[in-house]
C-alpha positions in Angstrom: 47.4 37.6 -14.7 49.5 39.5 -17.6 49.4 43.3 -18.3 50.1 44.3 -21.5 50.5 47.8 -23.1 53.4 48.5 -24.9 52.6 49.4 -28.7 48.7 49.0 -28.3 48.2 52.0 -25.6 50.1 54.8 -27.6 51.8 56.9 -25.4 55.7 57.5 -25.4 58.0 56.7 -22.9 59.0 59.9 -22.1 55.2 60.4 -21.1 54.5 57.5 -18.9 57.8 57.7 -17.3 56.6 61.5 -16.2 53.8 60.3 -14.5 55.2 57.3 -12.7 57.8 59.6 -11.4 54.9 60.9 -9.8 53.8 58.1 -8.0 57.0 56.9 -6.5 57.2 58.4 -3.0 53.1 56.9 -3.0 54.5 53.5 -3.6 57.1 53.8 -0.9 54.4 54.8 1.3 52.2 51.6 0.3 55.6 49.2 0.7 55.5 51.0 4.5 51.9 49.9 4.5 52.8 46.2 3.9 55.4 46.2 6.1 53.6 47.5 8.9 50.7 45.1 8.0 47.6 46.1 10.1 44.8 48.5 9.0 46.1 51.6 10.7 46.1 53.4 6.8 43.5 53.8 4.5 45.4 51.6 2.3 45.1 48.8 4.7 43.1 46.9 2.5 46.3 45.2 0.7 47.1 43.7 3.6 43.9 41.6 3.7 45.4 38.7 1.8 48.2 37.9 4.4 46.3 38.4 7.5 46.3 35.3 9.2 44.0 36.1 12.0 41.0 37.3 10.1 41.1 34.0 7.9 41.7 31.8 10.6 38.4 33.5 12.5 36.4 33.1 9.3 37.2 29.4 8.8 36.3 28.9 12.8 33.1 30.4 12.1 32.6 28.5 9.1 33.3 25.5 10.8 30.2 26.4 13.2 27.6 27.0 10.8 28.2 24.6 7.8 25.9 21.8 7.4 25.9 18.8 5.0 22.7 19.4 4.1 23.5 23.6 3.3 21.6 24.5 0.0 21.6 28.4 0.0 23.4 30.8 1.7 21.5 34.4 1.7 24.0 37.4 0.8 22.1 40.6 1.9 23.7 43.6 1.0 24.8 46.3 -1.6 27.4 47.6 -3.2 30.9 46.9 -1.7 29.3 44.6 0.7 28.1 42.1 -2.5 29.6 43.6 -5.4 32.9 41.7 -4.9 31.8 38.4 -3.6 29.0 38.0 -6.4 32.2 39.0 -9.0 34.1 35.9 -7.9 30.9 33.5 -7.3 29.6 34.6 -10.8 33.0 34.1 -12.5 33.3 30.5 -10.8 29.8 29.4 -10.1 26.9 31.8 -10.5 27.1 32.1 -14.4 26.4 28.6 -14.6 23.9 28.0 -11.7 20.8 27.6 -14.1 22.7 24.9 -15.7 24.5 23.4 -12.8 21.1 23.3 -11.0 22.0 20.3 -9.1 25.3 22.1 -7.6 25.1 22.9 -3.9 25.1 25.2 -1.8 24.3 28.1 -3.9 24.5 31.7 -3.3 21.5 34.2 -3.7 22.9 38.1 -3.8 19.7 40.2 -2.3 20.7 44.0 -2.7 18.0 46.5 -4.2 14.5 46.4 -3.3 12.1 44.4 -5.6 8.7 42.8 -4.3 8.9 40.2 -6.7 12.2 38.9 -6.1 11.4 39.2 -2.2 8.2 37.3 -2.8 10.0 34.3 -4.7 12.7 34.0 -2.2 10.0 33.5 0.7 8.7 30.8 -1.8 12.3 29.2 -1.3 12.2 29.4 2.0 8.8 27.8 2.3 10.0 24.8 0.1 13.0 24.0 3.1 12.4 21.3 5.2 15.3 22.6 7.8 16.9 25.3 8.9 20.2 24.1 8.5 19.7 24.1 4.7 20.1 28.0 5.0 22.4 30.8 6.3 21.8 34.5 6.0 24.7 36.7 5.7 23.4 40.3 6.2 26.5 42.8 5.2 26.8 46.6 6.2 29.6 48.2 6.8 28.0 51.4 8.6 24.9 48.6 10.2 22.3 51.0 9.0 21.9 50.5 4.9 18.5 51.1 4.4 18.0 48.6 1.7 20.3 46.0 3.4 17.9 46.6 6.9 14.5 46.4 4.6 15.8 42.9 3.1 16.7 42.0 6.2 13.4 42.1 8.3 11.4 40.6 5.2 13.6 37.3 5.2 14.4 37.2 8.4 10.1 37.5 9.2 9.8 35.0 6.9 12.3 32.6 8.3 11.0 32.9 11.9 7.6 32.5 10.8 8.7 29.1 9.5 11.0 27.5 11.7 10.5 29.6 14.7 14.0 31.1 16.5 16.7 30.6 13.9 19.1 33.0 15.2 21.6 30.3 15.1 21.4 30.6 10.8 22.3 34.3 11.0 25.8 35.9 10.6 26.2 39.5 10.4 29.1 41.3 8.9 29.7 44.7 9.8 32.0 47.6 11.7 32.4 47.0 15.5 30.2 48.8 17.5 28.4 49.8 14.6 24.2 49.3 15.2 23.9 46.0 13.5 26.9 45.1 15.4 25.1 45.7 19.1 22.2 44.3 17.8 23.5 41.3 17.1 25.5 40.8 20.5 22.2 41.4 22.2 20.2 38.8 20.5 23.4 36.7 20.0 23.7 36.4 16.4 27.1 35.7 15.0 29.4 38.2 13.9 32.4 38.9 12.0 34.1 42.4 11.9 35.3 44.7 8.9 38.5 46.2 9.7 37.1 50.0 10.6 39.1 51.6 7.9 38.3 49.2 5.0 35.9 50.9 2.9 33.2 48.5 1.7 34.7 48.5 -2.1 38.0 47.7 -0.8 36.7 44.9 1.7 36.6 41.8 -0.7 39.6 39.7 1.0 38.1 40.4 4.1 35.1 38.9 5.9 32.6 40.3 3.6 33.9 37.9 0.7 35.8 35.0 2.4 33.2 33.8 4.7 30.3 33.3 1.6 32.7 32.0 -0.2 34.6 29.5 1.7 30.7 28.6 3.0 30.0 27.8 -0.8 33.3 25.8 -1.4 35.6 28.3 -3.5 38.9 27.9 -2.6 39.9 31.4 -1.1 43.3 30.2 0.0 44.3 30.2 -3.5 42.0 33.9 -3.9 44.3 35.5 -1.4 47.7 33.8 -2.5 46.8 35.7 -6.1 46.0 38.9 -4.6 49.3 38.3 -2.0 51.6 37.7 -4.9 50.5 40.4 -7.1 50.7 43.1 -4.3 54.6 42.0 -4.7 54.6 43.5 -8.1 52.2 46.2 -7.6 53.9 48.0 -4.4 57.5 47.4 -6.8 59.6 50.7 -6.8 61.0 49.5 -10.0 57.8 51.5 -11.4 58.5 50.5 -15.2 57.5 46.8 -14.4 54.9 47.7 -11.5 51.5 47.0 -13.6 49.0 48.8 -11.4 51.2 52.2 -11.4 51.4 51.5 -15.1 47.8 51.3 -15.5 47.0 54.4 -13.7 49.3 56.3 -15.5 47.7 55.4 -18.8 44.1 56.5 -17.4 45.3 59.6 -16.5 47.0 60.5 -19.5 44.2 59.9 -21.7 42.1 61.6 -19.1 44.3 64.6 -19.4 43.6 64.0 -23.0 40.1 64.0 -23.1 39.4 60.4 -23.2 37.4 60.0 -19.8 35.5 56.7 -20.6 37.4 53.5 -19.4 35.5 50.7 -21.2 36.3 47.4 -20.0 35.9 44.7 -23.2 35.3 41.7 -20.9 35.6 38.4 -23.6 34.8 35.9 -20.8 30.9 36.4 -20.0 31.1 34.4 -16.7 33.3 37.4 -15.5 30.4 40.4 -16.1 29.9 40.7 -12.2 33.9 41.3 -12.2 33.4 44.3 -14.3 30.8 45.5 -12.3 32.6 45.3 -9.5 35.4 47.2 -10.7 32.8 49.8 -12.0 31.9 50.9 -8.6 35.8 50.7 -7.8 36.3 53.5 -9.8 33.4 55.7 -9.9 33.4 56.1 -6.2 37.0 56.1 -5.5 37.9 59.1 -8.3 34.5 60.7 -9.0 34.9 63.6 -7.0 35.8 67.2 -6.9 34.8 67.6 -10.4 36.8 64.7 -11.8 36.6 61.5 -12.8 36.6 58.6 -15.2 33.4 57.0 -16.2 33.6 53.3 -16.3 31.5 51.1 -18.9 31.2 47.4 -19.4 31.4 45.0 -22.5 31.0 41.6 -23.0 32.2 40.3 -26.2 31.7 39.2 -28.6 27.6 40.4 -27.7 28.8 43.6 -27.4 30.4 43.6 -30.9 26.9 43.4 -32.3 25.8 45.9 -30.2 28.2 48.9 -29.2 31.3 48.0 -31.8 29.9 50.7 -34.4 30.2 53.2 -32.0 33.4 52.0 -30.3 35.0 51.5 -33.8 33.3 54.7 -35.6 32.1 56.8 -33.2 33.7 59.4 -30.7 37.4 58.6 -29.7 36.8 59.4 -26.2 37.9 56.1 -24.7 40.8 54.3 -23.3 39.8 50.3 -23.7 40.9 47.4 -21.2 40.5 44.0 -23.1 39.8 41.3 -20.5 40.5 37.5 -21.6 42.2 33.9 -21.0 44.9 32.6 -22.3 43.5 28.8 -21.4 44.1 26.8 -23.9 40.8 24.5 -23.7 41.2 21.3 -26.1 37.6 20.1 -25.5 34.6 21.6 -27.9 34.8 21.5 -31.2 33.2 22.4 -34.3 32.0 19.4 -36.2 34.4 18.6 -39.3 30.9 17.7 -41.2 28.5 20.5 -39.9 25.1 20.0 -40.1 24.5 23.5 -41.4 27.4 24.6 -43.1 26.6 28.2 -42.6 30.3 29.3 -42.0 32.9 27.1 -43.7 35.7 29.0 -41.7 34.6 27.3 -38.3 34.4 23.6 -39.8 36.6 21.5 -37.3 37.7 24.8 -35.4 38.0 24.5 -31.6 35.9 27.0 -29.8 38.7 28.6 -28.1 40.3 29.1 -31.7 37.2 30.8 -32.7 37.1 33.1 -29.3 40.7 33.9 -30.0 40.2 34.9 -33.7 37.5 37.2 -32.3 39.3 38.8 -29.6 42.9 39.0 -31.9 40.5 40.6 -35.1 38.8 43.3 -32.8 42.4 44.1 -31.4 43.5 44.3 -35.0 40.7 46.5 -35.8 41.0 48.8 -32.9 44.7 49.2 -34.0 43.6 50.2 -37.5 41.5 52.7 -36.1 44.5 54.1 -33.7 42.2 53.6 -30.4 44.5 53.2 -27.5 44.0 50.0 -25.2 45.8 48.0 -22.8 45.0 43.9 -22.3 44.8 42.0 -19.4 45.3 38.3 -20.1 44.0 35.6 -17.2 45.4 32.6 -17.2 42.2 30.9 -17.1 39.2 31.6 -14.6 40.6 30.6 -11.3 40.5 31.5 -7.8 44.1 32.3 -7.8 43.7 34.6 -11.2 40.9 36.9 -10.0 42.2 37.3 -6.7 45.2 38.7 -8.5 43.0 41.1 -11.1 41.2 42.7 -8.3 44.5 42.9 -5.8 45.7 44.9 -9.1 42.9 47.1 -9.4 42.7 48.0 -6.1 46.1 49.2 -5.8 45.8 50.6 -9.6 43.0 53.0 -8.6 45.1 54.0 -5.0 47.4 55.3 -7.5 45.2 57.1 -10.1 43.5 58.6 -7.2 47.0 59.9 -6.1 47.4 61.2 -9.7 44.0 62.9 -9.8 44.8 64.4 -6.3 41.2 63.0 -4.7 40.7 60.7 -1.7 40.4 57.7 -2.9 39.0 56.0 0.3 35.8 58.4 0.8 32.0 58.6 -0.9 30.7 61.6 0.6 28.3 62.1 -2.2 26.8 58.6 -1.9 25.4 59.9 1.4 23.5 62.6 -0.4 20.7 60.2 -1.9 20.7 58.1 1.9 20.1 61.2 3.8 17.0 62.4 1.5 16.2 59.0 1.3 15.5 58.8 5.0 14.1 61.8 5.0 10.8 60.7 2.9 10.6 57.5 5.2 10.4 59.5 8.0 7.6 62.1 6.4 9.7 65.2 6.7 9.6 65.4 2.9 
């Protein structure tokens, strides 16, 4: 992964250095968190990629529960309990599930409430011939998330009705001593523990993500390696080569300039869920005390045909992050003698050449309109690159929160809807 901003972020070096100097003390703190290891500090999520005990615990449980006939892992969770896992799965497998219908096992993500979805999952369960074909991984840090509890009850009812006692095919991932944890222990359901101080949006490299991703066959060793490698750069005290610090400084600069929208323009459709993961990371981490930057997701080149006019000709209220791959795929080409010949310029061109031309053309258009942007360039869609991107962004958010003087690790206003929802369900409203 490479991060580029010079000549396109439209910021002078003295301003950038001023913001970076404000982060030097915090960078030392992050270095100390890495040196100390463990999860005693709120920033402890940066230690997840190098936690061998956690990794070994997940490996041991995967070996116990995986079967040769496993077809479906149903992840029952919402928000930080599934967005990171879904981002990685969709990038490498999920986006192609309809086209690659013979590949198993698959992950099904069950998050918000929808009767039709639950009905279709019930039908899928009814078609299974043996309980070894399915695993239910219920994830809730608090252990009392309403949406997760409702979906879990419905799915488990269907499974127990069909197979009888199927507790050995359930895994609960939660805080130790949460209500979910205690119930699991009482009825002999396997558990994985989330470190107490690790919030959901920072938990993808914990058992929250590692267990279902390992079970489905993704290379979580490379995922962790990518995250660990980029961590070294992102806690580097040489701030002018620290990509997370620089990125946070740029976002902060444009926030002060009135550009309070960060559009993540992703020229890889399989990474749309990665954009949604980042949307939660930014939204929950810095949207407080009347402050915040609104994260948006655009998919190239589709959204050049939907909001391109707005971005290029509308209000200049955005800082854009272009995200794309530099991997060269020599495989698919437009025929030299096309059947229809609608666009002569594409004849004989490799598909990657066309995509690169679109990305380059978009960047040139932004530059001509004096619209600031940065570039995040991945070396292909691989576990190592996705891990690097996610760690880069999580540390970026810690720096950005420090500049904005907000707590990157709480989300007090999320509780407001939860409180009101439970009042309604209890009949108190």
